[in-house]
N, C-alpha and C positions, 0 to 999 in steps of 0.2 A: 543518500549522498551525504558525506561528511565534508565539512569545510570550515575554515577559520575565517572570521571576519574581524577586521580591526576598525573600531569606531573611535573617533575623537572629536572634540569640539561640540558643536550644537547637536549632532546626531547622537553622541554619547549621552549628553544631558537629557535629550528627549527620551531616549530609551530608559534611562534611570528613573525619570519622573513617571513614565507610564507604569513601571513596576512598583515604585513607591506608592503611587496613588491607587494601586490595586486593579488597574485595568487588565494587567497580565500577571501571571504567576512567575514567568521566567523570561529571560532575554530571548530564548529560542522561540517561545510562544509568540512574543511580540513581533519578532522578525517574520515568522511564518504568516501571521495575520497581515502584516504589512505587504508581503509578497502577493497574497491573494487580493488585497485591495488594489494594488497596482495592476494586477492582471485584469480585474474588473474594469478599472478606469481605462486601460488601453485595449479593452475588448479582446484579450487573448486567453481568457479563462476557459479551460477545456470543458466540454459538455460532460454531463453525467456518463454518457455512453463512452466517451473517450477515456475518462478516468477508469471506468469499469474494465474496458478493454485492456488498458495498460496494466491494471492490477492483476487481471486474469493471466495475461501473458507472462508477467513477472513471476507469479506463483507457479505456473506450469513449467517455466524454465527451472525454477528452484526444485520442484519435484523431480523433473527429469534428471537434474544434476545429482540429486540424492539417490535415484534409482541406479544411475550409472556408477556411483561410488559405493553401491551396495548398502546404503543406509535405509533403503525402503524395499520392501518385498512386494512383488506384483503377483496377482492371482488371475487365473483364467476365469471366464464367465461360468464355466461348468464347476470349477472349484468353489466359487462363491455360492452358486445355487445348491451345491451339496451341503455347504456349511450353514446356509440360511434357506431352508426349504420354503419359507414363506415368500421368497423371491422367485421361486421356480416358474411361476406363471408370467413373469415379466418378459416383454418382447425385447430382444437385443438383435444387433446386426449378425450375431453368431447363431441365432435360433433359426 
């Protein structure tokens, strides 16, 4: 997600000091860490499983989009087994 954030006054000063003092390398990093700290404080931090599920679904959607756009080639199980004979003994739902 891309977004623009406007900071002024005390929040701008705090962000600049955090970077000047070397706590963070960039404004983006400081804001990301701040969001995670808020999530912990308000007990809304996702579990490791929720994060993993989200990332897996996002990646699968991206791959599916690439396949539909012709940017990725798909192979049948038999094609893979022919190309990689060392995999021929693996069990699959097609076997």
